[in-house]
C-alpha positions as CSV (number, residue, x, y, z in Angstrom):
1,M,26.1,-18.3,2.1
2,L,22.3,-17.6,2.3
3,V,19.6,-20.2,1.8
4,L,16.3,-18.8,0.3
5,K,13.1,-20.8,-0.1
6,F,10.3,-19.6,-2.4
7,G,6.9,-21.1,-2.2
8,G,4.5,-22.1,-4.9
9,T,2.8,-18.7,-5.2
10,S,6.2,-17.0,-5.5
11,V,7.0,-19.1,-8.7
12,G,3.3,-19.5,-9.7
13,S,3.4,-17.2,-12.7
14,I,5.9,-15.7,-15.2
15,E,5.6,-12.3,-13.5
16,N,6.4,-13.8,-10.2
17,M,9.4,-15.8,-11.5
18,I,10.8,-12.6,-13.0
19,H,10.3,-10.9,-9.6
20,V,12.1,-13.8,-7.8
21,K,15.0,-13.4,-10.2
22,E,15.3,-9.7,-9.3
23,I,15.3,-10.6,-5.6
24,I,18.0,-13.2,-5.8
25,N,20.2,-11.6,-8.5
26,N,22.8,-9.9,-6.4
27,E,26.4,-10.5,-5.6
28,Q,25.8,-12.8,-2.6
29,R,26.2,-16.5,-3.1
30,K,23.1,-18.5,-2.2
31,I,21.2,-21.7,-2.5
32,V,17.6,-21.3,-3.6
33,V,15.0,-23.9,-2.7
34,L,11.8,-23.9,-4.8
35,S,8.4,-25.4,-4.3
36,A,6.3,-26.6,-7.2
37,M,4.4,-23.9,-9.1
38,S,1.1,-23.1,-7.4
39,G,-1.6,-25.5,-8.3
40,T,0.7,-28.2,-9.6
41,T,0.9,-30.4,-6.5
42,N,-2.9,-30.3,-6.2
43,A,-3.2,-31.4,-9.8
44,L,-0.6,-34.2,-9.3
45,V,-2.5,-35.4,-6.2
46,K,-5.6,-35.5,-8.3
47,I,-3.9,-37.6,-11.0
48,S,-2.8,-40.1,-8.3
49,E,-6.3,-40.2,-6.9
50,H,-7.7,-41.0,-10.3
51,I,-5.2,-43.8,-10.7
52,K,-6.1,-45.1,-7.3
53,N,-9.8,-45.2,-8.3
54,Q,-8.9,-46.7,-11.7
55,N,-10.2,-43.6,-13.6
56,K,-7.4,-43.6,-16.2
57,D,-9.2,-41.4,-18.7
58,E,-9.8,-38.7,-16.0
59,A,-6.1,-39.0,-15.0
60,L,-5.0,-38.5,-18.6
61,I,-7.2,-35.4,-18.9
62,V,-5.5,-33.8,-15.9
63,V,-2.1,-34.7,-17.2
64,N,-2.9,-33.1,-20.6
65,D,-4.3,-30.0,-19.1
66,L,-1.2,-29.6,-16.9
67,R,1.1,-30.2,-19.9
68,N,-0.7,-27.5,-21.9
69,S,-0.3,-25.0,-19.0
70,Y,3.4,-25.7,-18.7
71,N,4.0,-25.5,-22.4
72,T,2.3,-22.0,-22.4
73,T,4.5,-20.9,-19.5
74,I,7.8,-22.0,-21.0
75,K,6.9,-20.5,-24.4
76,N,6.5,-17.1,-22.8
77,L,9.3,-17.3,-20.2
78,I,12.1,-18.9,-22.2
79,T,12.6,-16.6,-25.2
80,N,16.1,-17.9,-26.2
81,Q,15.4,-20.7,-28.8
82,Q,18.3,-22.9,-27.8
83,F,17.2,-22.8,-24.1
84,Y,13.6,-23.2,-25.2
85,K,14.2,-26.4,-27.1
86,T,16.0,-27.9,-24.1
87,V,13.3,-27.0,-21.7
88,F,10.5,-28.1,-24.0
89,V,12.1,-31.6,-24.3
90,Y,12.5,-31.9,-20.6
91,V,9.0,-30.7,-19.7
92,N,7.3,-33.0,-22.2
93,D,9.5,-35.9,-21.1
94,V,8.1,-35.4,-17.6
95,F,4.5,-35.4,-18.9
96,N,5.2,-38.5,-21.0
97,T,6.4,-40.2,-17.9
98,L,3.2,-39.2,-16.1
99,E,1.2,-40.6,-18.9
100,S,3.0,-43.9,-18.6
101,L,2.4,-44.0,-14.8
102,V,-1.3,-43.8,-15.3
103,N,-1.2,-47.5,-16.4
104,K,0.7,-48.5,-13.3
105,E,-0.8,-50.2,-10.2
106,Y,-1.4,-47.6,-7.5
107,N,0.8,-47.7,-4.3
108,N,2.6,-45.2,-2.1
109,L,5.8,-45.4,-4.2
110,L,3.8,-44.4,-7.3
111,Y,2.1,-41.6,-5.4
112,N,5.5,-40.2,-4.2
113,Q,6.9,-40.4,-7.7
114,I,4.0,-38.5,-9.2
115,V,3.9,-35.7,-6.7
116,A,7.7,-35.2,-6.9
117,Q,7.4,-34.0,-10.5
118,G,6.1,-30.5,-9.5
119,E,9.4,-29.5,-7.9
120,L,11.5,-31.2,-10.6
121,L,9.6,-29.1,-13.2
122,S,9.8,-25.7,-11.4
123,T,13.5,-26.0,-10.6
124,Y,14.5,-27.1,-14.1
125,I,12.5,-24.3,-15.8
126,F,13.6,-21.6,-13.4
127,S,17.3,-22.6,-13.5
128,K,17.3,-22.5,-17.3
129,Y,15.5,-19.1,-17.2
130,L,18.3,-17.7,-14.9
131,M,21.0,-19.1,-17.3
132,Q,19.2,-17.5,-20.2
133,E,19.4,-14.2,-18.3
134,G,23.2,-14.6,-18.0
135,I,23.3,-15.5,-14.3
136,K,25.8,-18.2,-13.2
137,T,23.4,-20.9,-12.0
138,A,23.7,-24.6,-11.1
139,L,20.9,-27.1,-10.6
140,L,21.5,-29.3,-7.5
141,P,19.2,-32.4,-7.8
142,V,17.9,-32.8,-4.3
143,L,17.3,-36.5,-4.8
144,D,21.1,-36.8,-5.0
145,F,21.7,-35.6,-1.5
146,M,18.5,-35.3,0.6
147,R,17.6,-38.5,2.4
148,I,15.5,-39.5,5.5
149,D,16.3,-42.4,7.7
150,K,14.1,-45.3,8.8
151,T,12.5,-43.0,11.5
152,N,11.8,-40.4,8.8
153,E,14.3,-38.0,10.2
154,P,16.9,-36.2,8.0
155,D,20.1,-38.3,7.5
156,N,22.3,-35.4,8.3
157,F,25.7,-37.1,7.7
158,Y,24.5,-38.4,4.3
159,I,23.1,-35.0,3.3
160,Q,26.2,-33.1,4.3
161,Q,28.6,-35.5,2.5
162,N,26.7,-35.5,-0.7
163,L,25.6,-31.9,-0.8
164,N,29.2,-30.7,-0.2
165,R,30.5,-33.1,-2.9
166,I,28.0,-31.8,-5.5
167,M,28.7,-28.2,-4.7
168,D,32.4,-28.8,-5.0
169,E,31.8,-30.1,-8.5
170,T,30.2,-26.8,-9.5
171,P,32.2,-24.2,-7.7
172,N,31.7,-21.4,-10.2
173,A,27.9,-20.9,-9.7
174,D,26.6,-17.8,-7.9
175,I,23.1,-19.3,-7.4
176,Y,22.4,-23.0,-6.7
177,I,18.8,-24.1,-7.4
178,T,17.3,-27.1,-5.7
179,Q,14.0,-28.7,-5.0
180,G,12.1,-28.5,-1.7
181,F,9.7,-31.1,-0.3
182,I,11.0,-34.2,-2.0
183,C,13.7,-36.6,-0.9
184,R,14.7,-40.2,-0.8
185,N,13.9,-42.6,2.0
186,A,16.3,-45.1,3.7
187,E,15.6,-47.6,0.9
188,G,16.5,-45.1,-1.8
189,D,13.0,-44.7,-3.1
190,I,11.5,-41.2,-3.8
191,S,9.7,-39.9,-0.7
192,N,8.9,-36.4,0.7
193,L,8.8,-34.3,3.8
194,Q,5.0,-33.9,3.7
195,R,3.0,-30.8,2.7
196,G,4.9,-27.6,3.5
197,G,8.2,-29.5,3.6
198,S,10.0,-27.0,1.4
199,D,10.5,-24.9,4.5
200,Y,12.0,-27.9,6.2
201,T,14.3,-28.6,3.2
202,A,15.6,-25.0,3.4
203,T,16.6,-25.2,7.1
204,I,18.1,-28.7,6.7
205,I,20.3,-27.3,4.0
206,G,21.0,-24.1,6.0
207,A,22.2,-26.2,8.9
208,V,24.4,-28.4,6.6
209,V,26.2,-25.4,4.9
210,N,26.1,-23.3,8.2
211,A,24.2,-20.6,6.4
212,E,24.4,-16.9,7.5
213,E,20.6,-16.9,7.3
214,V,17.7,-18.9,6.0
215,Q,15.0,-16.9,4.3
216,I,11.4,-18.2,3.7
217,W,9.8,-16.2,1.0
218,T,6.0,-16.4,0.7
219,D,3.0,-14.3,-0.1
220,I,2.6,-12.6,3.3
221,D,5.0,-10.4,5.2
222,G,5.8,-12.7,8.1
223,F,3.9,-14.1,11.1
224,H,0.8,-12.0,11.9
225,N,-0.5,-11.6,15.4
226,N,-3.7,-13.3,14.4
227,D,-5.2,-15.1,11.4
228,P,-5.9,-12.4,8.7
229,R,-8.4,-14.7,7.0
230,F,-10.8,-14.3,9.9
231,V,-9.6,-11.2,11.8
232,D,-9.3,-7.6,10.5
233,N,-6.4,-5.3,11.2
234,T,-3.7,-7.9,12.0
235,N,-0.1,-6.9,12.0
236,A,3.2,-8.6,11.1
237,I,5.4,-9.5,14.1
238,S,9.0,-8.2,13.6
239,N,10.8,-10.6,16.0
240,L,10.0,-14.1,17.4
241,S,12.1,-16.6,19.3
242,F,12.5,-20.2,18.0
243,D,10.2,-21.4,20.8
244,E,7.5,-19.0,19.9
245,S,7.6,-19.6,16.2
246,A,7.6,-23.4,16.7
247,E,4.4,-23.1,18.9
248,L,2.7,-20.9,16.3
249,A,3.6,-23.2,13.4
250,Y,2.4,-26.3,15.1
251,F,-0.8,-24.8,16.2
252,G,-2.1,-23.5,12.9
253,A,0.0,-20.6,11.5
254,K,0.2,-21.7,7.9
255,I,3.2,-19.6,6.9
256,L,5.7,-22.0,8.4
257,H,6.1,-25.8,8.4
258,P,6.1,-27.0,12.0
259,Q,9.5,-28.6,11.9
260,T,11.2,-25.8,10.1
261,V,13.2,-24.3,13.0
262,M,14.5,-27.6,14.4
263,P,17.6,-28.0,12.2
264,V,18.9,-24.4,12.7
265,R,18.0,-23.4,16.3
266,A,20.9,-25.3,17.9
267,L,23.3,-23.6,15.5
268,D,21.7,-20.2,16.1
269,I,21.1,-19.6,12.4
270,P,18.4,-17.0,12.0
271,V,15.3,-17.7,9.9
272,R,13.6,-14.7,8.3
273,L,10.1,-14.8,6.8
274,K,9.7,-12.4,3.8
275,N,7.0,-11.4,1.4
276,T,7.9,-12.0,-2.3
277,M,5.5,-9.2,-3.3
278,A,7.0,-6.7,-0.9
279,P,10.7,-7.6,-0.6
280,K,11.6,-4.4,1.2
281,A,9.3,-5.2,4.1
282,H,11.1,-6.3,7.3
283,G,9.1,-9.6,7.7
284,T,9.6,-11.7,10.8
285,L,13.1,-12.5,12.1
286,I,13.3,-15.7,14.2
287,T,16.3,-16.1,16.4
288,N,17.2,-17.4,19.9
289,Q,16.8,-13.9,21.3
290,I,13.6,-13.1,23.3
291,H,11.9,-9.8,22.6
292,G,9.4,-8.6,25.2
293,E,6.8,-10.5,27.2
294,G,3.1,-11.1,26.9
295,I,1.0,-12.5,24.0
296,K,2.5,-11.8,20.6
297,A,0.2,-13.9,18.4
298,I,-2.9,-16.1,18.2
299,A,-3.3,-19.1,16.0
300,A,-6.0,-21.8,15.5
301,K,-5.7,-25.4,14.4
302,D,-8.8,-27.1,13.0
303,G,-9.6,-30.8,12.5
304,I,-9.2,-31.7,16.2
305,T,-10.9,-34.6,17.9
306,A,-11.3,-34.8,21.6
307,I,-11.3,-38.1,23.5
308,K,-12.5,-38.5,27.1
309,I,-11.4,-41.7,28.8
310,K,-13.2,-42.3,32.1
311,S,-12.6,-45.2,34.5
312,A,-13.0,-45.7,38.3
313,R,-9.9,-47.9,38.1
314,M,-7.9,-44.7,37.5
315,L,-8.5,-43.5,41.1
316,L,-5.2,-43.7,43.1
317,A,-3.9,-46.2,40.5
318,H,-0.4,-46.1,39.0
319,G,0.2,-47.2,35.4
320,F,-3.2,-46.1,34.1
321,L,-1.8,-43.3,32.0
322,K,1.0,-45.5,30.7
323,K,-1.6,-48.0,29.5
324,V,-3.5,-45.2,27.6
325,F,-0.3,-43.7,26.1
326,E,0.9,-47.1,24.9
327,I,-2.2,-47.5,22.8
328,F,-1.7,-44.2,21.0
329,E,2.0,-45.0,20.6
330,R,1.2,-48.4,19.1
331,Y,-1.0,-46.7,16.4
332,E,1.5,-43.8,15.9
333,T,-1.0,-41.2,16.8
334,A,0.3,-38.0,18.4
335,I,-1.5,-36.3,21.3
336,D,-1.8,-32.5,21.2
337,M,-3.4,-31.6,24.5
338,I,-4.1,-33.5,27.7
339,T,-5.9,-32.9,31.0
340,T,-6.6,-35.2,33.9
341,S,-8.9,-35.5,36.9
342,E,-9.2,-38.2,39.5
343,I,-11.1,-40.7,37.3
344,A,-10.8,-39.3,33.8
345,V,-8.3,-38.3,31.1
346,S,-9.2,-35.9,28.2
347,L,-6.9,-35.6,25.3
348,T,-6.9,-34.4,21.7
349,V,-5.6,-35.7,18.4
350,D,-5.5,-34.4,14.9
351,N,-4.9,-37.7,13.1
352,T,-8.0,-40.0,13.2
353,T,-6.7,-42.6,10.8
354,H,-6.6,-45.3,13.5
355,L,-9.3,-43.7,15.8
356,S,-11.7,-46.7,15.6
357,A,-9.0,-49.2,16.6
358,I,-7.8,-46.9,19.4
359,V,-11.3,-46.5,20.8
360,E,-11.9,-50.2,20.6
361,E,-8.8,-50.9,22.8
362,L,-9.7,-48.1,25.3
363,D,-13.2,-49.5,25.6
364,R,-11.8,-52.7,27.2
365,F,-11.0,-50.8,30.4
366,A,-12.7,-47.4,30.3
367,T,-15.7,-45.5,29.1
368,V,-14.8,-43.5,26.0
369,E,-16.5,-40.4,24.6
370,V,-15.4,-38.9,21.2
371,D,-16.2,-35.3,20.0
372,D,-15.0,-34.1,16.6
373,Y,-15.2,-30.7,14.8
374,M,-13.1,-29.1,17.5
375,S,-10.3,-26.5,17.2
376,I,-7.3,-25.5,19.3
377,V,-6.8,-21.8,19.8
378,C,-3.2,-21.1,20.8
379,L,-1.9,-17.9,22.4
380,V,1.9,-17.5,22.1
381,G,4.4,-15.2,23.7
382,N,7.3,-15.1,26.1
383,A,6.3,-15.8,29.7
384,I,2.6,-15.3,29.0
385,I,1.6,-17.5,31.9
386,Y,3.2,-15.0,34.3
387,H,1.6,-11.9,32.8
388,P,-0.8,-10.3,35.4
389,D,-3.5,-9.7,32.8
390,T,-3.6,-13.3,31.5
391,P,-6.3,-14.5,33.9
392,N,-8.7,-11.9,32.4
393,L,-8.7,-14.0,29.2
394,F,-11.2,-16.4,30.7
395,Q,-13.5,-13.5,31.5
396,V,-13.3,-12.4,27.9
397,L,-14.3,-15.9,26.8
398,Q,-17.0,-16.5,29.3
399,D,-19.6,-16.9,26.5
400,V,-17.4,-19.4,24.6
401,N,-17.7,-23.1,25.5
402,V,-14.0,-23.9,26.3
403,R,-13.7,-27.7,26.5
404,M,-10.0,-27.9,27.7
405,I,-7.2,-25.6,28.7
406,S,-3.5,-26.2,28.5
407,Y,-1.9,-23.7,30.9
408,G,1.5,-24.0,32.4
409,G,2.9,-26.8,30.3
410,S,5.0,-24.1,28.5
411,N,5.9,-20.6,29.5
412,N,5.2,-19.5,25.9
413,N,1.8,-21.1,25.2
414,I,-1.8,-21.2,26.4
415,S,-4.0,-23.5,24.4
416,L,-7.8,-23.6,24.5
417,L,-10.0,-26.4,23.0
418,I,-13.3,-25.1,21.6
419,N,-15.9,-26.1,19.0
420,T,-14.9,-25.2,15.5
421,S,-18.1,-23.3,15.1
422,D,-16.9,-20.9,17.8
423,K,-13.4,-20.4,16.3
424,I,-13.9,-17.1,14.4
425,E,-15.8,-15.5,17.3
426,T,-13.0,-16.6,19.7
427,L,-10.2,-15.2,17.5
428,Q,-12.0,-11.9,17.1
429,K,-12.7,-11.5,20.8
430,L,-9.1,-12.3,21.7
431,Q,-7.9,-9.8,19.0
432,R,-10.0,-7.0,20.6
433,Y,-8.9,-7.8,24.1
434,V,-5.2,-8.6,23.5
435,F,-4.2,-6.2,20.7
436,E,-6.9,-3.5,20.5
437,S,-7.3,-2.7,24.2
438,D,-5.1,0.0,25.5
439,G,-2.0,-1.3,27.2
440,V,-3.4,-4.8,28.0
441,L,-1.4,-8.0,27.4
442,V,0.8,-6.5,24.7
């Protein structure tokens, strides 16, 4: 059994849907996880924002525009009249529901209900299209088996029991279609796995069914060794370890959701990143195996805030760091990087929701400085901290204002905190030194 996930761009047009059908239509049994069609989730978020701001007329305009777009899509994709009538009724029932939600009072439950409609639409339409083409297909409603617990972690026992039950009820299908991203919470309400969560859905399912391989299909041929949006002549990486891919995903590589590898790494289920537009390309294969040493890739994460906490009480005192960390824990704010000196702690966060309250508490026993518009540049590869050429990185970046360095916390990662205004220059300098210099650090 294979598990394949296709992102919004992969099902974002009729041509792409036909292309996906050609990729998955072979003799191997598989579960296919779909995101919403590209642009849909953004439109649904916009609808929810209009409702929140009590702009009902504007919300209805977005609903109507999206309805017209979907009606055009199904008219051209579903050519069998019997299938078309069924799909037309379903699609317009969804938009009638969205219209009715415009008059509801905004809350998180309403938001989750609205944004869930994108995946429900794409999977229903695509499954009916496959049936029209004579492919044995079954739709697995993810809300019937995907659930998170009170700590927002996958409820694996519940997922396994219910997914196996549903699949046993439809044993004749060659292809099972299900939704990514959305789920139910511990109370049974509609929730989700956050943006990019379709990748996570795929590996959760892959672990439950003990898949031969999980494939993440997107619009780029795997992890690249640098960000192609800012750096020329980047190359796809053929092999990565789970540790390396997790570092890259967390520190800015957009191709993979940061939590994706967690469900499958202990089971040693490979994850392969593939390009929907170039299906014959190798992509990137992620396994427990380690291939080579030195820097394999560079990624950058924006939206970072640096916090410097300075206090003479810290000198030779125990319990100071515990006191600091408890404040961040209380406000559920994760820390990315941290460095310490005798009388100061510097750390970074990417979630500033509770920053004012955190600073207010820190101010009671320390002097606090806050700098925003920062970025973390992450260099990833096996055993890079032991590579003899690694120290030369700091000579290459001597003209860049490096605020913090995380070096040695992991064998696979060196992280640099810089001003976001220096990010592109830093990525380009590192690209020239690491990947374009002869025989250095590669």
